[in-house]
C-alpha positions in Angstrom: -9.4 37.9 0.9 -10.5 34.2 0.6 -11.7 32.5 3.7 -10.7 29.0 4.6 -13.7 26.7 4.7 -14.6 25.4 8.2 -13.1 22.0 9.1 -15.5 19.1 9.3 -15.1 15.8 11.1 -14.8 14.3 7.6 -11.8 16.4 6.9 -10.2 15.4 10.1 -11.0 11.7 9.4 -9.4 11.9 5.9 -6.3 13.6 7.3 -5.9 11.2 10.3 -6.6 8.0 8.3 -4.2 9.1 5.5 -1.6 9.8 8.2 -2.1 6.4 9.7 -1.6 4.6 6.4 1.4 6.9 5.7 2.9 6.0 9.0 2.3 2.3 8.4 3.9 2.1 5.0 6.8 4.3 6.1 7.5 1.9 8.9 7.2 -1.1 6.5 9.7 0.6 4.1 12.0 1.5 6.9 11.9 -2.0 8.2 12.6 -3.5 4.8 15.6 -1.1 4.4 17.1 -1.6 7.8 16.3 -5.3 8.1 16.7 -6.2 4.4 17.3 -9.9 4.9 14.0 -10.9 6.6 11.6 -10.0 3.9 14.2 -10.7 1.2 13.9 -14.4 2.2 10.1 -14.0 2.0 10.3 -12.7 -1.5 12.8 -15.3 -2.5 10.7 -18.2 -1.3 7.5 -16.9 -2.8 9.2 -16.4 -6.2 11.0 -19.7 -6.1 7.7 -21.5 -5.2 9.8 -23.8 -3.1 7.2 -24.3 -0.3 4.2 -24.8 -2.6 2.7 -28.1 -3.7 5.3 -28.3 -6.5 2.7 -29.1 -9.1 4.6 -29.7 -12.4 1.9 -27.7 -14.2 2.8 -24.6 -12.2 6.5 -24.9 -11.3 7.5 -23.4 -14.7 6.5 -20.1 -13.2 9.1 -20.2 -10.5 11.8 -17.5 -10.5 14.9 -19.1 -9.1 17.5 -16.4 -10.0 18.6 -14.7 -6.8 19.4 -11.6 -8.9 15.9 -11.4 -10.3 14.4 -12.1 -6.8 16.5 -9.4 -5.2 15.6 -6.9 -8.0 11.9 -7.6 -7.4 12.4 -7.0 -3.6 14.3 -3.8 -4.2 11.5 -2.6 -6.6 8.9 -3.4 -3.8 10.9 -1.3 -1.3 11.3 1.6 -3.7 7.5 1.4 -4.4 6.7 1.4 -0.7 9.0 4.3 0.0 7.6 6.4 -2.8 4.0 5.6 -1.6 5.0 6.6 1.9 6.4 9.9 0.8 3.3 10.6 -1.4 1.0 9.8 1.6 3.1 11.9 4.0 2.8 14.8 1.6 -0.9 14.2 1.2 -1.3 14.2 5.0 0.6 17.5 5.2 -1.7 19.0 2.6 -4.8 17.8 4.5 -3.5 19.6 7.6 -2.7 22.7 5.6 -6.3 22.7 4.4 -5.4 22.3 0.7 -8.1 19.7 0.3 -8.0 19.4 -3.5 -4.3 18.7 -3.6 -4.5 16.6 -0.4 -7.2 14.4 -2.0 -5.1 14.1 -5.2 -1.9 13.1 -3.5 -3.6 10.8 -1.0 -5.4 9.1 -3.9 -2.2 8.5 -5.7 -0.5 7.1 -2.6 -3.4 4.9 -1.6 -3.8 3.6 -5.2 0.0 2.8 -5.1 -0.6 0.6 -2.1 -3.7 -1.0 -3.5 -1.7 -1.9 -6.7 1.2 -3.2 -4.7 -0.8 -5.3 -2.2 -3.7 -6.1 -4.5 -2.0 -6.7 -7.9 1.5 -7.5 -6.6 1.0 -9.6 -3.5 -2.6 -10.9 -3.8 -2.8 -11.5 -7.5 0.8 -12.1 -8.6 2.2 -13.5 -5.4 -0.9 -15.3 -4.3 -2.1 -16.7 -7.6 0.7 -16.6 -10.1 3.3 -17.9 -7.7 0.8 -19.9 -5.7 1.7 -18.3 -2.4 -1.6 -19.5 -1.0 -0.2 -23.0 -1.1 2.6 -22.2 1.4 2.1 -22.6 5.1 5.5 -20.9 5.7 5.6 -18.0 3.3 2.0 -16.9 2.8 1.4 -13.1 3.1 -2.1 -13.1 1.7 -3.8 -12.2 5.0 -1.5 -9.2 5.6 -1.8 -8.1 2.0 -5.6 -8.3 2.1 -5.6 -6.2 5.3 -3.5 -3.4 3.7 -5.5 -3.5 0.5 -8.8 -3.2 2.4 -7.6 -0.5 4.8 -6.2 1.5 1.9 -9.5 1.1 0.0 -11.5 2.3 3.0 -9.3 5.4 3.5 -9.6 6.1 -0.3 -13.4 6.1 0.1 -13.3 8.4 3.1 -11.0 10.7 1.2 -13.6 11.0 -1.6 -16.8 11.3 0.4 -18.5 14.6 -0.3 -17.4 17.1 2.4 -20.8 18.8 2.5 -21.2 22.5 2.6 -23.0 24.7 5.1 -26.0 26.5 3.8 -26.5 30.1 4.7 -29.8 31.9 4.7 -30.0 34.3 1.7 
């Protein structure tokens, strides 16, 4: 009968940090679903670039179609929801001591967040749509926090767990 390897503080750290990020993004998705209008306005203003410097060389990038803006927002909510579910499953696997699958699912969920907040909000929102120029609709600080926290948790999830050596 196979024995379960002993738990290390690193395993506990991976499980709890994954759980914390899972809780965070689940609450974000829940908030976006139950209070749809608040962040809908955020997405609309960022995509419309209506609070940027309105540089003629950049304004051609603006997306002013409310339908496209809302489609982008719904896609963000779906992505957040799927990431939350993947991370919740990864957390469950950590606590079940299925470390290989826990690491795999946690990695997928964390990378989903890093893509959303790094590529989506920081790169596309921040640079392509010049969100950095807006004093009213600038989410770069929040996006950077989520990106960095997700990256740290990803690193913790992949640290070598170490093995106990037994005398032969």
